[in-house]
N, C-alpha and C positions, 0 to 999 in steps of 0.2 A: 761278210755275208752271214746272216743268221740261218741256221739249219732249222727247217720246220719240225714241229713236234711229230714224232713217228718215223723220223729219219735219223741216221747216224753217219758220221764221217768215217770212212774206211780208206785209209791211205790218202790218195788224191781224189777219190770219188765219194759219192753219197749213196748209201744203201738203206733199205727199209729196215727199221728196228721192229722186229715181229711183235714183241710184247706191247710196245706203244702203238703199233699199227692195229692191234686188236682193240685198243682203247678208242682209236679213231673210228674204226668200223662200228663199235658199239655206240658211239656218239651219233653217227649217221643213222644207225638202226633205230635207236630210241627216238630220234627226232622225226623220222619218217613214220614211226608208229604213233605219233601224236604227242609226244612229250614236249613240254615247253622248255625253253632255255634254262629256266630256274629248276625244273625237275631234273634236267640232265646234270646241272651243277650239284644238286643234292645227291644224285646217284653216284657221281664221281667221288664226292666227299665221303659218302657212306662206304664206298669200296676202298677208301684210303689212297686214291690215285691223286698224286700231286700235280699241280698245274705245270705248264711249260716253264714258268718262271721259278718253280720250286716251292710255291706257296701251298699250304695244305688244302686250300679251297680255290677252285676255278672261279672265274667271273663269267657272267652272262655274255659280256662282250668278247671274251676269249673263245667261248664256245661258238658264238655267232661268226667270229672271224675265221675259225677253223672250218665251219660249214661252208663258208664262202670261198675258201682258198682252192684254186685250181690245182695246186700241187698235191692234193690228196686223191686225184683221179687214179694214179697207179695203185693206190691202196684200196679204194672202195669200188673203183670201176666207173666208167662214164655214165652208165644208166642211173646208178645210185646217186652219183654227184648231181646229175641234171634233175633228178626227182627232188633232191634236197633244195635245189635252186628254185624250182617251181613252187615248192612248199614254202620257202622263205618269202617269195613274192606274194603268195596267197595269204600268208599270215601277217603281212605288213600292217602296221597299226595306223597308217595314214588312210583316212577315209576320203573317198572322192564322190562328188555328186554325179548326176547322170551325164553331165557335159564333160566329165573327166578332170575337173578342177578340184584341188584340195578343198575340203569343207571349211577349214579354218584359214582365213586369209592372213591372220596375224597370230603370232605365238602368244601363249599365256604369259601374262606379267603379273607378279604378285602386287597387292595393293601398296606395299611399302615402296616399290620401285616406281609406281605411277606418279607419286607425289614429287619425285625428283626432277 
């Protein structure tokens, strides 16, 4: 089992790692303040905060996955977590028409792939 970022293994149990929990709280805070995933990645890199995998720079996907993970409710609280989920839904880049269907029925294909 992989321990989520912001937690630490203590004996047989898992506890909140306060320093990393502050990073998690700041990610939620910045996101709810309107920062994009890219801006959050840049902020973490500027502060020198390594990613959960140990890389110098986080990925947008890692930040998005963190925002979606229910395991962060004990760190940020249920209201902040739910606000982030509503905000993630609101920011979704899939456009729907008035009937609720996705606008693009097919995915984009580059001209090179169309000839094959």
